[in-house]
C-alpha positions in Angstrom: -23.8 -4.2 -9.4 -26.7 -2.4 -11.7 -26.2 -2.3 -15.7 -26.0 0.5 -16.9 -29.6 1.5 -18.0 -30.4 1.7 -21.9 -31.2 5.2 -23.4 -34.9 6.0 -23.4 -37.4 8.0 -25.5 -39.0 10.8 -23.5 -42.6 12.1 -24.2 -42.5 15.8 -23.9 -46.1 16.5 -24.5 -46.6 18.1 -21.4 -45.4 21.4 -22.6 -47.5 23.6 -24.4 -45.3 27.0 -26.2 -47.3 30.0 -24.6 -46.5 33.9 -26.0 -45.4 35.5 -22.3 -46.9 38.8 -23.1 -50.3 37.0 -23.8 -50.0 34.1 -22.4 -52.3 32.5 -25.4 -51.2 29.2 -26.5 -48.8 29.4 -29.4 -49.2 25.9 -30.7 -49.6 22.6 -29.6 -47.5 19.7 -30.2 -49.4 16.5 -31.7 -49.2 13.7 -28.5 -47.4 11.2 -30.9 -44.0 13.5 -31.4 -41.4 12.1 -29.2 -38.3 13.4 -28.6 -35.0 11.3 -28.7 -33.1 11.7 -25.5 -29.3 10.6 -27.5 -29.9 13.9 -29.3 -30.0 16.1 -26.0 -27.4 14.0 -23.8 -24.2 14.6 -23.2 -21.4 13.0 -25.8 -20.9 9.7 -24.8 -18.0 8.2 -22.3 -17.7 6.6 -18.9 -21.3 8.6 -17.2 -23.0 6.7 -19.4 -21.8 2.9 -16.9 -21.9 4.5 -14.0 -24.1 2.7 -11.5 -27.7 4.8 -11.2 -28.1 4.6 -7.4 -24.1 6.7 -7.2 -24.9 9.1 -9.5 -26.0 11.4 -7.0 -23.0 10.9 -4.7 -20.6 11.9 -7.7 -22.6 14.6 -9.1 -22.8 16.6 -5.4 -19.1 15.6 -4.5 -19.6 13.5 -1.8 -17.4 11.0 -3.2 -14.6 12.3 -5.3 -14.3 9.2 -7.9 -15.2 5.7 -8.3 -13.9 2.8 -9.5 -16.1 0.8 -12.0 -16.4 -2.9 -12.1 -15.3 -5.1 -14.7 -18.8 -6.1 -15.4 -19.3 -1.6 -16.0 -16.9 -1.4 -18.4 -13.6 -0.7 -15.2 -11.9 2.2 -14.9 -12.9 5.4 -12.8 -15.3 7.9 -12.9 -15.4 11.4 -11.2 -17.7 14.5 -10.3 -18.0 15.5 -13.7 -18.9 12.3 -15.3 -21.5 11.9 -12.3 -22.8 15.7 -13.2 -23.2 14.3 -17.0 -25.5 11.3 -15.6 -28.0 13.3 -13.7 -30.4 12.9 -16.3 -30.2 9.2 -15.8 -31.4 9.1 -12.1 -34.5 7.2 -10.7 -37.8 8.8 -11.4 -38.1 9.5 -7.5 -34.5 11.2 -7.1 -35.3 13.4 -9.9 -35.6 16.8 -7.2 -32.5 15.6 -5.7 -30.7 15.2 -8.6 -32.6 19.0 -9.9 -31.2 21.1 -6.9 -27.8 19.5 -7.6 -27.5 20.6 -10.9 -28.9 24.3 -10.3 -25.5 24.4 -7.4 -23.3 23.1 -10.5 -24.4 25.7 -12.6 -23.4 28.0 -10.1 -20.4 26.9 -9.3 -16.9 28.2 -9.2 -14.9 26.4 -11.4 -15.4 26.9 -15.2 -15.3 22.8 -15.9 -18.1 22.2 -13.2 -20.7 24.7 -14.8 -19.4 23.2 -18.2 -20.6 19.8 -17.3 -23.9 21.1 -16.1 -24.4 23.1 -19.1 -24.2 20.0 -21.1 -26.6 17.8 -19.4 -29.3 20.7 -19.0 -31.0 19.7 -22.2 -31.6 16.3 -21.5 -32.5 16.9 -17.8 -34.9 19.5 -19.0 -37.5 16.9 -20.1 -37.9 15.8 -16.5 -38.0 18.7 -14.7 -37.1 22.3 -16.2 -38.0 25.0 -13.5 -35.6 27.6 -12.9 -33.0 25.9 -15.9 -33.8 28.9 -18.4 -32.8 31.4 -15.4 -28.9 29.7 -14.9 -29.2 29.5 -18.6 -29.4 33.1 -18.9 -26.7 33.8 -16.6 -24.4 31.2 -17.9 -24.6 33.1 -21.5 -23.2 35.7 -19.7 -20.1 33.7 -18.1 -16.9 35.7 -18.0 -15.6 32.3 -19.0 -15.5 31.9 -23.3 -16.0 27.8 -23.0 -18.7 28.2 -20.5 -20.8 30.6 -23.0 -20.0 28.8 -26.0 -20.9 25.3 -24.2 -24.7 27.4 -23.1 -25.1 28.7 -26.5 -25.0 24.7 -27.5 -27.7 24.5 -24.3 -29.6 27.2 -26.3 -30.0 25.4 -29.6 -30.9 22.1 -27.7 -33.6 23.8 -25.7 -35.1 26.4 -27.6 -36.8 23.9 -29.9 -38.2 22.2 -26.7 -39.2 25.3 -24.8 -39.9 28.1 -27.2 -42.2 29.9 -24.7 -39.1 29.5 -21.8 -36.1 30.9 -24.3 -38.0 33.4 -25.5 -36.6 36.2 -24.1 -32.9 34.3 -23.6 -32.8 34.0 -27.5 -34.5 37.9 -28.3 -31.5 38.8 -26.0 -29.1 36.6 -27.7 -30.2 37.5 -31.1 -29.5 41.3 -31.3 -26.0 40.6 -29.2 -22.9 42.4 -30.3 -20.9 39.6 -30.5 -21.0 37.5 -33.6 -20.8 34.1 -31.8 -23.1 34.9 -29.8 -25.4 36.2 -32.9 -24.6 33.3 -35.2 -25.5 30.5 -32.6 -28.7 32.3 -31.3 -29.9 32.2 -35.6 -29.2 29.0 -35.4 -31.3 28.1 -32.2 -33.8 30.6 -33.9 -33.8 28.3 -37.0 -34.3 25.2 -35.6 -37.0 26.8 -33.5 -39.1 27.4 -36.2 -38.5 24.1 -37.8 -40.2 22.8 -34.7 -42.7 25.6 -34.1 -43.6 27.8 -37.0 -45.2 30.3 -35.1 -42.5 30.9 -32.7 -40.4 31.5 -35.2 -43.3 33.7 -36.6 -42.9 35.5 -33.3 -39.0 36.0 -33.9 -39.4 37.1 -37.4 -41.4 39.5 -37.1 -39.6 41.6 -35.0 -36.2 41.3 -36.5 -37.6 41.9 -40.4 -38.6 45.7 -38.4 -34.9 46.6 -36.6 -33.2 49.1 -38.6 -29.4 47.1 -38.5 -29.3 45.8 -42.0 -27.9 42.4 -40.2 -30.7 41.7 -38.7 -32.9 41.7 -41.4 -30.6 39.5 -43.5 -30.0 36.9 -40.8 -33.9 36.9 -40.2 -35.0 36.6 -43.9 -32.7 33.4 -44.4 -35.1 31.6 -42.3 -37.9 32.8 -44.0 -37.7 29.2 -45.9 -38.4 27.3 -42.4 -41.7 28.9 -42.2 -42.8 29.6 -45.5 -44.8 26.3 -46.0 -46.2 25.9 -42.2 -46.3 29.7 -41.4 -50.2 30.4 -42.3 -50.6 33.9 -43.2 -48.3 35.6 -40.6 -45.6 34.1 -42.8 -47.2 35.0 -45.9 -46.9 38.6 -44.7 -43.7 37.8 -43.3 -42.7 37.1 -47.1 -43.9 40.2 -48.4 -42.7 42.3 -46.0 -39.3 41.5 -47.0 -39.4 41.2 -50.4 -40.4 45.3 -50.1 -37.1 45.7 -48.0 -34.8 48.3 -49.2 -31.7 46.0 -49.0 -31.4 43.6 -52.4 -29.9 41.2 -50.0 -33.5 41.0 -47.8 -35.6 40.8 -51.1 -33.3 38.0 -52.3 -33.3 35.4 -49.6 -37.4 36.7 -49.3 -37.3 35.4 -53.0 -36.0 32.5 -52.8 -39.5 31.0 -50.4 -41.5 31.7 -53.5 -41.0 27.9 -55.4 -41.6 26.2 -51.8 -45.1 28.6 -51.9 -45.9 27.4 -55.1 -45.9 24.1 -53.6 -47.8 24.5 -50.4 -50.1 27.6 -51.4 -50.1 28.3 -54.8 -52.5 31.2 -54.6 -50.4 33.5 -52.3 -47.7 32.2 -54.3 -49.3 33.7 -57.3 -49.4 37.4 -55.3 -46.3 37.4 -54.2 -44.5 36.4 -57.5 -46.7 39.2 -59.4 -45.7 42.0 -56.7 -41.6 40.7 -57.1 -41.9 40.2 -61.1 -40.6 44.1 -61.8 -37.9 44.1 -58.8 -34.9 45.6 -59.9 -32.4 43.1 -59.0 -31.4 40.5 -61.5 -31.6 37.3 -58.7 -34.9 38.4 -57.3 -36.2 38.0 -60.6 -34.4 34.8 -61.8 -36.3 33.5 -58.2 -39.7 34.9 -59.7 -39.2 33.2 -62.8 -38.4 29.3 -61.3 -41.6 30.1 -59.5 -43.5 31.2 -62.2 -43.1 28.1 -64.1 -44.5 26.3 -61.5 -47.9 28.2 -61.3 -50.8 27.0 -62.9 -51.2 27.8 -66.8 -54.5 27.8 -67.1 -55.1 30.8 -65.0 -56.0 33.9 -66.6 -54.3 35.8 -63.8 -50.9 33.9 -64.7 -51.8 34.5 -68.7 -52.0 38.3 -67.6 -48.5 38.2 -65.9 -46.9 36.6 -68.3 -47.7 38.7 -71.3 -46.9 41.6 -68.8 -43.5 40.1 -68.6 -43.0 39.3 -72.3 -42.6 42.8 -72.2 -40.4 43.2 -69.3 -36.9 45.2 -70.0 -35.2 42.1 -68.3 -33.6 39.8 -71.0 -33.8 36.8 -69.2 -37.7 37.4 -67.9 -38.8 38.5 -71.8 -37.1 35.0 -72.8 -39.0 33.1 -70.1 -42.1 34.5 -70.6 -42.1 34.4 -74.1 -41.2 30.5 -73.9 -44.5 30.1 -72.0 -46.8 31.8 -75.3 -47.7 28.8 -76.9 -48.6 27.1 -73.2 -51.2 29.8 -71.7 -52.3 30.3 -75.8 -54.1 28.9 -78.6 -54.9 30.4 -82.4 -55.5 33.5 -83.4 -54.6 34.7 -79.7 -51.0 33.8 -79.6 -51.0 35.1 -83.1 -51.9 38.7 -82.5 -49.9 38.3 -79.3 -46.7 37.2 -81.0 -47.1 40.1 -83.7 -47.7 42.7 -81.3 -44.4 41.5 -79.0 -42.8 41.1 -82.0 -43.1 44.8 -83.4 -41.2 45.9 -80.1 -39.0 42.8 -80.1 -35.0 43.8 -80.3 -33.2 40.2 -79.4 -32.5 38.0 -82.6 -33.4 34.9 -81.0 -36.7 36.4 -79.7 -37.4 38.0 -82.9 -37.4 34.6 -84.6 -39.1 33.0 -82.3 -42.2 35.3 -81.8 -42.3 35.3 -85.7 -42.5 31.4 -86.2 -45.3 31.8 -83.5 -46.9 34.5 -85.4 -47.5 32.5 -88.6 -50.2 30.0 -89.2 -48.2 27.6 -90.8 -52.1 25.8 -92.2 -52.5 28.8 -94.2 -49.6 30.8 -94.6 -46.6 28.6 -94.3 -44.7 26.4 -97.6 -45.8 23.3 -99.1 -43.8 21.3 -97.3 -45.5 23.1 -93.7 -48.9 23.1 -95.3 -49.0 18.7 -95.9 -48.3 18.6 -92.5 -51.9 19.5 -91.2 -53.4 17.1 -94.3 -54.9 13.5 -93.1 -53.0 10.9 -94.7 -54.5 8.8 -97.7 -55.1 4.7 -96.1 -52.5 2.9 -98.1 -53.6 0.6 -100.6 -51.5 -3.1 -101.3 -50.4 -3.3 -105.0 -51.6 -7.0 -105.1 -54.8 -6.5 -103.6 -57.8 -8.2 -106.3 -59.7 -5.5 -107.6 -62.7 -6.7 -108.9 -65.6 -4.5 -109.8 -67.7 -7.0 -111.3 -71.7 -7.3 -109.6 -72.1 -9.5 -107.5 -74.9 -12.2 -107.9 -78.5 -12.0 -106.9 -79.4 -15.6 -105.3 -82.9 -15.0 -106.5 -82.3 -14.8 -110.4 -80.8 -17.6 -112.2 -77.6 -17.6 -113.6 -78.3 -16.8 -117.0 -80.6 -13.5 -116.3 -77.1 -12.4 -114.6 -75.3 -13.4 -117.6 -77.6 -11.1 -119.4 -77.7 -8.3 -117.3 -74.0 -8.5 -117.1 -74.0 -8.2 -121.3 -76.6 -5.4 -121.5 -74.3 -3.3 -119.3 -71.5 -3.4 -121.3 -73.2 -2.8 -124.3 -74.7 0.8 -124.8 -77.9 1.2 -125.4 -79.3 2.9 -129.0 -80.0 7.0 -128.4 -83.4 7.3 -130.1 
């Protein structure tokens, strides 16, 4: 009896995602990327202990059940266990296992179809031909449990085969059933993390939809492509910040802080654009992003000065608190004095008043003294000797005469 084979790490570098409409490569994975098959396999069970040479017999139904030896843990396994173990077969038996899996996915019994869907993600790494077609059919199955298992399979397979699942995902994203739609958006989220450009393709369509629920759900995923979505991702965020629906704008504004870390120049443009949004939540996101920008940039300086005149108290407060960072000297005092003339909030007026005064010239005596250089401290016990030094080239008597002559003033004539 053969011992159960250990889980393996399967490479998926052979697959290249392509746009089905143009055939162009969406994105190539780096060769170092590997997939741990454990995350794609069915839940642990007795199927792991089935001897490899017995798997096909069980999965095809040639035998109804199999008794495991004590070395393999003992107990009994049936056809469902054999189906779940199809991804463990030897390399030369993969084509035969593939045929059995396709038959299983179209079986009359719901539990058999479910077992096939559970093994589909891990088996697809070895041979994925036609599996997407059967996955699409099972998502329309009459049995709810079959459909739920198919949704889970889509979430696992879409990040691996984004172009193969693109049409399925596009349909599921717009499904009238909320469960289908929620599952599809989770699949899109996972796909966007693994393949940002593939995620952008779907989001580009979703944010143009008239149905507001699609735009809201799509805008939540923008954060996953903000850092790596490139110019397409930046455009999607910018368009969403212009959306008529406030929730879409709120979701998009949450990407701004992420952009300040990865693309500060693009973030500055989008922050400027959203600075005067009518929604408080959007403006609060703008404030958080603004504080992370380069304060030495003239463009940032102008933006903060404009924000200091905003009707929104929180925005004015945030911008005024940055004045002493972006400005110094006369320009700081002049700007503060100008803002003070139109400010109505007592706390902000007090802060601006302090910024508009030159304490070195117009402050109190105590405030002026702060700018004076400190005097060096002199110890009381220091020996204060003001006697002239004795020149070594003169006799001691001459020095005494010189000292005596200096101690008495000469007659004025």
